[in-house]
VOGU-3710 file (C-alpha; in Angstrom, 3 decimals, decimal comma):
1> mklqlryllv> -0,040/-0,050/-0,040  2,847/2,516/1,009  4,552/1,440/-2,212  1,401/2,472/-4,209  1,096/5,712/-2,626  4,553/6,739/-3,197  4,005/5,885/-7,184  0,959/7,715/-6,928  2,617/10,851/-5,354  5,488/10,671/-8,187
11> faflcffsvs> 3,012/10,227/-10,900  0,976/13,435/-9,834  4,314/15,413/-9,262  5,327/14,288/-13,063  1,722/15,573/-14,179  1,987/18,817/-12,531  5,324/19,721/-13,676  4,390/18,495/-17,191  1,204/20,829/-16,980  3,314/23,707/-15,732
21> faqrkkeipq> 5,926/23,161/-18,260  3,413/23,122/-21,200  1,405/26,087/-19,898  5,062/28,131/-19,836  5,445/27,145/-23,489  2,212/28,393/-24,418  2,547/31,784/-23,022  2,037/34,299/-25,802  5,129/36,381/-26,562  4,589/40,200/-25,824
31> ttrllfvlda> 3,573/42,175/-28,931  5,757/45,517/-29,949  3,832/48,188/-31,314  5,657/50,643/-33,475  4,352/53,894/-34,299  6,202/56,079/-36,701  5,495/59,792/-36,362  6,865/61,619/-39,425  7,757/64,896/-40,026  6,046/66,408/-43,303
41> sgsmnsaweg> 6,345/69,966/-42,835  7,330/72,301/-45,480  10,719/72,280/-44,377  10,938/68,406/-45,483  11,080/69,686/-49,162  14,386/71,349/-48,796  17,707/69,666/-50,187  19,966/67,453/-48,391  22,697/65,499/-50,193  21,502/65,959/-53,579
51> dtriniarqi> 17,882/64,949/-52,617  15,036/66,261/-50,628  14,697/65,233/-47,138  11,226/63,740/-47,773  12,367/61,596/-50,449  15,381/60,416/-48,319  13,065/59,534/-45,643  10,427/58,055/-47,857  12,750/55,573/-49,322  14,628/54,600/-46,389
61> lsdmidsian> 11,586/54,224/-44,069  9,735/52,319/-46,444  12,594/49,797/-47,169  13,130/49,330/-43,216  9,350/48,705/-42,621  9,420/46,083/-45,409  12,227/44,477/-43,726  10,329/44,080/-40,535  7,016/43,266/-42,043  7,390/39,350/-41,424
71> vpyvevamrv> 8,736/39,683/-38,081  6,234/38,063/-35,670  4,443/39,824/-32,977  5,310/43,297/-34,150  2,668/45,832/-35,316  3,338/49,075/-37,262  1,375/52,218/-37,647  2,110/55,878/-39,206  1,259/58,970/-38,084  2,243/62,196/-40,077
81> yghqynfkqk> 2,097/65,678/-39,265  2,489/69,048/-41,121  0,964/67,437/-44,756  -2,631/68,630/-44,630  -2,629/72,533/-44,394  -0,289/75,093/-45,998  2,556/76,520/-43,991  0,820/79,935/-44,128  -2,267/78,558/-42,281  0,093/77,390/-39,534
91> ncqdskleva> -2,293/74,794/-38,350  -1,184/73,432/-35,086  -3,622/70,511/-35,227  -2,024/69,121/-38,370  -1,551/65,546/-37,439  -3,179/62,442/-38,465  -2,825/58,652/-38,020  -2,684/57,817/-41,626  -2,060/53,868/-41,301  -3,499/52,222/-38,351
101> fgsrnnnqir> -1,413/49,592/-36,459  -1,427/45,937/-38,075  1,090/43,387/-39,202  2,190/43,037/-42,771  0,860/46,641/-43,484  4,061/47,764/-45,272  2,558/48,179/-48,704  -0,065/50,298/-47,205  2,517/52,386/-45,610  4,585/52,642/-48,665
111> tmldglqpkg> 1,635/53,636/-50,750  0,759/56,546/-48,467  4,225/57,788/-48,360  4,584/57,818/-52,052  1,851/60,154/-52,300  2,773/62,377/-49,332  3,532/66,186/-50,055  4,968/68,184/-47,093  3,554/71,742/-46,556  2,979/72,449/-43,308
121> ttpiaysleq> 4,119/73,501/-39,777  5,502/71,405/-36,968  3,202/70,511/-34,095  5,432/67,886/-32,241  3,861/68,202/-28,795  0,350/67,902/-30,171  1,325/64,979/-32,223  2,671/63,252/-29,286  -0,635/63,841/-27,383  -2,770/62,683/-30,089
131> atkdfpndgk> -0,568/59,419/-30,473  -1,901/58,235/-27,217  -5,354/57,468/-29,227  -3,333/55,360/-31,792  -2,546/52,562/-29,576  -5,314/50,261/-29,384  -6,809/49,405/-26,081  -7,508/45,821/-27,023  -6,290/43,826/-23,924  -3,024/42,680/-25,510
141> dtrnvivmit> 0,166/42,405/-23,665  2,207/45,230/-25,646  5,192/47,405/-25,655  4,108/50,720/-27,073  7,117/52,362/-28,902  7,377/55,714/-30,945  9,839/56,629/-33,273  9,640/60,255/-34,446  11,573/61,468/-37,577  11,930/65,040/-37,931
151> dgieacdgdp> 14,137/68,171/-39,249  12,845/70,730/-37,102  11,853/71,760/-33,561  8,379/72,490/-32,148  6,661/75,335/-33,831  3,189/75,604/-32,033  4,162/76,613/-28,450  3,807/73,199/-27,297  6,266/71,281/-24,699  7,111/68,196/-26,074
161> caisrglqqk> 9,181/67,128/-23,327  6,531/67,546/-20,821  4,199/65,771/-23,023  6,559/63,025/-23,489  7,312/62,450/-19,651  3,586/62,644/-18,876  2,564/59,936/-21,310  5,484/57,859/-20,332  4,786/58,050/-16,570  0,971/57,012/-17,139
171> giflkpfivg> 2,525/54,117/-19,137  0,949/54,953/-22,296  4,133/54,391/-24,368  8,003/53,828/-23,443  10,888/56,300/-23,720  10,533/57,512/-27,510  13,237/57,564/-30,286  13,545/60,699/-32,069  15,881/60,370/-35,331  16,717/63,863/-36,626
181> mgiepkyakg> 17,472/64,727/-40,153  20,445/67,480/-40,004  19,101/69,353/-37,042  21,159/72,077/-35,575  23,347/70,845/-32,600  21,965/73,763/-30,412  18,448/72,309/-30,762  19,579/68,928/-29,520  18,762/69,463/-25,720  15,169/70,020/-26,769
191> fecmgrffna> 14,933/66,364/-27,968  17,216/64,780/-25,368  14,418/65,333/-22,752  11,855/63,817/-24,852  13,470/60,634/-25,351  16,566/58,933/-27,030  17,818/61,257/-29,603  19,977/60,425/-32,587  20,979/63,444/-35,245  21,749/62,129/-38,684
201> kssrqfkgfl> 24,250/64,364/-40,659  23,975/62,415/-43,836  21,311/59,984/-45,585  23,791/57,174/-44,654  23,703/57,965/-41,113  19,971/58,553/-41,067  19,721/54,951/-42,470  22,053/53,415/-39,826  19,994/55,436/-37,077  16,740/53,900/-38,029
211> qevvkqtlgk> 18,291/50,453/-38,103  19,825/50,957/-34,543  16,307/52,025/-33,388  14,755/48,877/-35,030  17,757/46,606/-33,611  17,333/48,279/-30,108  13,546/47,732/-30,068  13,413/44,261/-31,462  16,677/42,582/-31,114  17,584/40,308/-28,328
221> ttvtvellde> 18,704/42,141/-25,146  20,575/40,491/-22,259  22,039/42,295/-19,245  24,652/41,000/-16,612  24,885/42,649/-13,151  28,440/42,260/-11,799  28,608/42,947/-8,042  31,942/43,708/-7,176  34,243/43,257/-4,202  36,658/45,635/-2,696
231> rnqpreanvh> 39,258/44,613/-5,561  36,524/45,156/-8,287  36,388/41,277/-8,700  32,640/40,120/-9,512  32,482/38,015/-6,558  29,399/39,292/-4,518  26,089/37,362/-5,302  22,670/36,425/-3,603  21,602/40,196/-3,114  18,191/41,655/-4,103
241> mafidqatdk> 18,120/44,418/-6,833  15,364/46,515/-8,649  15,532/48,135/-11,913  13,214/51,297/-11,501  11,999/52,977/-14,756  12,870/56,496/-14,359  9,672/57,649/-16,230  7,321/55,930/-13,698  9,490/55,592/-10,804  8,273/51,701/-10,265
251> arynivhfrd> 10,235/48,661/-10,396  9,971/47,000/-13,667  12,180/44,059/-12,654  12,689/43,066/-8,991  15,159/39,967/-8,730  17,564/38,400/-6,609  21,152/38,121/-7,845  22,617/34,849/-9,138  25,859/33,474/-9,659  26,686/29,746/-10,385
261> kggktdeldi> 29,261/27,542/-8,644  31,617/28,523/-11,474  31,450/32,124/-10,594  29,545/32,939/-13,542  26,725/35,623/-13,511  23,421/34,845/-15,191  22,129/36,846/-17,982  18,964/38,819/-17,507  16,161/39,588/-20,330  15,562/43,359/-19,598
271> daiptydliv> 13,540/45,755/-21,903  16,231/48,259/-23,301  14,114/51,164/-24,126  13,404/52,830/-20,581  16,111/54,450/-18,786  16,537/52,878/-15,206  17,895/53,492/-11,717  19,288/50,217/-10,487  19,037/49,697/-6,883  21,080/46,992/-5,250
281> yttppvlkkn> 19,630/46,196/-1,769  22,752/45,815/0,352  22,865/47,158/3,757  23,110/50,202/2,937  21,662/49,975/-0,480  23,655/51,026/-3,483  22,143/53,139/-6,194  23,237/53,518/-9,753  21,308/56,011/-11,710  20,838/56,591/-15,351
291> veiiggrhnv> 21,466/52,948/-16,354  20,795/53,127/-19,968  20,581/49,744/-21,702  21,442/49,371/-25,204  19,162/47,032/-27,255  19,925/44,131/-29,190  23,143/43,165/-27,614  24,698/42,171/-24,366  25,083/44,587/-21,516  27,351/44,532/-18,366
301> ikvatpqgql> 26,556/46,527/-15,401  29,274/46,729/-12,847  28,436/47,818/-9,244  30,828/48,118/-6,409  29,108/46,093/-3,407  32,021/44,675/-1,403  30,588/43,232/1,650  31,484/41,535/5,079  29,326/39,952/7,974  28,365/41,333/11,424
311> nivqngsldy> 27,471/38,905/13,933  25,979/39,852/17,287  26,555/37,232/19,807  24,721/36,832/23,197  23,994/33,994/25,134  20,857/34,069/27,526  19,451/36,644/25,069  16,193/35,125/25,447  15,719/36,460/28,917  14,515/39,763/27,341
321> stghsaivqk> 10,859/39,583/27,416  10,458/41,690/24,188  11,992/40,806/20,521  15,998/41,541/20,813  17,711/43,175/18,215  20,379/45,994/17,619  20,196/49,354/15,713  23,175/49,602/13,249  24,151/52,860/11,738  26,995/54,124/9,612
331> qgnheilvnq> 29,473/55,588/11,988  28,707/59,274/12,023  25,325/59,071/10,387  22,178/58,907/12,569  20,083/57,134/9,926  19,112/53,688/11,307  20,257/51,240/8,426  18,551/48,020/9,908  17,253/46,341/13,361  19,623/43,232/13,266
341> qvnephnyli> 18,519/40,572/15,255  20,673/39,181/18,075  22,478/35,862/17,121  21,500/36,240/13,347  24,477/37,157/11,149  23,664/40,271/8,608  25,668/41,379/5,500  27,077/44,844/5,290  28,935/47,088/2,687  32,382/47,182/4,344
351> gnyrvevltr> 33,076/50,176/6,300  32,664/51,332/10,009  29,298/51,369/11,945  27,793/52,278/15,142  25,835/49,305/16,648  23,237/49,723/19,761  22,236/46,600/20,993  18,901/46,814/22,731  19,659/45,181/25,954  18,722/46,564/29,107
361> pttvfenvrv> 20,578/49,196/29,475  21,589/49,503/25,702  24,949/48,071/24,936  26,998/50,417/22,335  29,765/49,591/20,100  31,632/52,365/18,270  33,636/52,148/14,987  32,639/48,765/14,406  34,734/47,552/11,326  33,052/45,303/8,755
371> nqgktttlnv> 35,793/43,897/6,344  35,653/42,349/2,789  34,465/38,620/3,085  35,039/38,497/6,835  32,805/37,930/9,847  33,226/40,643/12,685  31,727/39,159/15,659  30,471/41,368/18,602  29,951/39,756/21,926  27,552/40,930/24,203
381> krpgvvtiln> 27,442/39,872/27,941  24,975/37,424/29,111  22,055/39,381/31,257  21,270/38,698/34,832  17,906/38,583/36,084  16,357/40,902/38,924  13,440/39,809/40,644  11,389/42,588/42,495  8,868/41,543/45,173  6,252/44,300/45,632
391> klsgygsiyv> 2,564/44,434/47,148  2,449/48,168/47,242  1,296/50,692/44,383  4,057/53,391/43,849  7,069/54,797/41,527  9,904/52,864/41,480  13,119/53,251/38,783  16,383/51,377/38,146  19,498/53,467/37,554  22,918/52,091/36,076
401> vksdgsedwv> 25,874/53,182/37,661  28,523/53,984/35,326  32,334/53,616/35,951  32,765/57,410/36,745  30,031/57,448/39,479  27,440/59,154/37,457  23,963/57,324/36,699  21,801/56,944/33,877  17,859/56,042/34,066  17,285/52,463/32,731
411> mnlpekgipr> 13,550/51,831/33,524  10,546/52,552/35,566  8,531/49,848/37,380  4,757/49,453/36,575  2,761/51,987/39,043  0,487/49,298/40,373  2,126/46,824/42,776  2,663/43,417/41,107  3,593/40,844/43,715  6,556/39,323/41,550
421> tnfalqpgry> 8,276/40,648/38,516  11,369/39,602/36,865  13,603/41,871/34,751  16,819/40,920/32,504  19,474/43,605/33,105  22,917/43,582/31,707  25,861/42,907/34,329  26,634/45,936/36,340  26,104/48,039/39,351  22,673/49,664/39,712
431> rfvfrssean> 20,511/51,979/41,959  16,934/51,248/42,758  14,714/54,185/44,164  11,069/53,787/45,418  8,341/55,787/46,709  5,019/54,619/47,627  2,095/56,230/46,219  0,435/56,555/49,700  3,532/58,705/51,109  2,819/62,268/51,825
441> dssysksvff> 5,971/63,620/50,071  9,063/62,892/48,334  11,209/62,273/51,483  9,781/58,854/51,761  11,792/58,043/48,608  13,925/54,825/49,300  16,967/53,714/47,490  19,338/50,800/47,472  22,330/49,853/45,256  22,862/46,242/44,317
451> nlseggaftl> 25,319/44,428/42,014  24,422/41,862/39,251  26,794/39,481/37,713  26,626/37,785/34,282  24,034/35,152/34,260  23,384/35,837/37,978  20,145/36,667/39,832  19,116/39,330/42,558  15,962/39,903/44,636  14,727/43,163/45,681
461> dilrl> 11,836/43,169/48,385  10,392/46,544/48,470  8,823/45,744/51,889  12,308/45,474/53,370  13,848/48,618/51,877
//
């Protein structure tokens, strides 16, 4: 019977594994939607390298869209601005989705481009805003990407940077690509705040930039995060990390770093389009800002995270009635990094720390050095136990007597008399002060000194003070 049950459990496990594996294989890949936003304002008729800008853009763009027509899980659309109204009319709403999203719609796009006649103004901000309506809300899991092609700057008093940031924050589309056609360098900053900007100085460079955009958008992108020790060697591992999308300020990837037995770090599939802040959750955390990942290639990100271990050891710590921990701070910094549990080692970046163990009274260690790959051990003395016998209500306090004779308050007793109370205290010399609630004035206060040894015990009977 036991053997049959064992076979049944194994069979069930294999069935579950097979079903789970099959489900993973059947997952539908994410669809990438590429919206090209093309400048067809009057300036696109101007000469560039023996031809006009529009003719160069028309041919290169058509060929490129033909090349991706059969790529699975890719949909393309085309919005054009500046092509419906004459420049003198300065129509700042001259922007239209000419070809809606679809797969294998390259011939439709080519036909539209062949008949395109530039003539109007340059409403870049308005076109970006209208682009939000171009991406279908059909429930598909998609990456929405905008590629803008232009030879000029915003001409309608709009703010393309603010529009772009706002729509990225809402998750409407990812960080746009902007490919300029001979734009004056002084205007570059106005596009860099919108997205990732390429400025072509020639038709050949324009073609290369468009190919690079497609490669970054559709190519296989992998990332390795190398966590370096103090010798800049990739040795650290098993640390939590998060890639934070700067546009949304949300974690797009939250993972635990992995390194195999041979010391090789695994490769991550990361969307290359957003710009990230990488947080490595060491103690304290390490932040690497403005991490730009190049799409269609393998990227290596190096972060210095040299670590050692701190272990706070105390025998008999369970004598304390509440959770027993230590406050750890960087030396000279009041910010609390972590409440470390006693007798539970924790990793820290190498450096000096202040450790305040929440014994009674607290035990403080200054300038505790954590070294690379080593464990620093702090030994805290085992507490003793004070037993207080009390049938009177009143006000009692315990003070620790320091080596210079001064005293620090440690704790108060409950005002309502409790017949028998046990308190764990660190070894040392103490003063106990008590006044009954029925006493007429403070002169009835009584005090007594007592010593407590490590692991020892002392009994105070208030009626005998």
